C-alpha positions, 0 to 999 in steps of 0.5 A: 500499500503507497502512502505519502504523508505532508508535514510542514505547513504552518502560519507565517508572514508575509514574506516568510519561510516554511519548508514542507516534507513529504514521506513516501512509503509502498512505491515499487519499480525503478521509476517514479515522478514525485511532485507538489501540488497546491490548492488555493480557496476558490481555485483548481488544483494546480502544479508546483514543482516536480522531480524524479526518484533520481533526481531529475525532471526537476520543473517548477511552475511559473508562478514559483519565481525562483522562491520554492526549491524541490528536493528529495533524499537520497533514496527517493523516499522523501520529498521536499519543497522549501518556500521562500518569500512566501506571499498572501497569495500562497494560501492553500493546501498543498499536497504530495504527490507520486507516479509511476514514470515510463522510462524516456518520460517526464514527470509534467503535471498534466499526466496524472499522479497516481497516488497523493497525501492528505495535504497540509495547510499553508497560511500566510499572513499579510 
């Protein structure tokens, strides 16, 4: 059984930082993608960042503008999202997600992710 458990959300002031973590267990296969998505109030879910288990296929959404960085641990069992210069428009629930990756393909947001965490709330106050 695949499980993803996020942590690290909370409340910070405008301009502050947070580091989200996600522990992934039960994934089989040698290639998989890991990603962070978010859902802001009244908005559809959107992709934040992706990385694969080998540390490649790193991509950040356009709105990130250098403020967020995705990374992973050596084993590929944990994925992180360092968020700096947070803005009130970053408020939302942040989800960790994962899916198997076919050989020679990337981790684009548009391909559906199979496994999801429960989400962690990020609140940025002005």
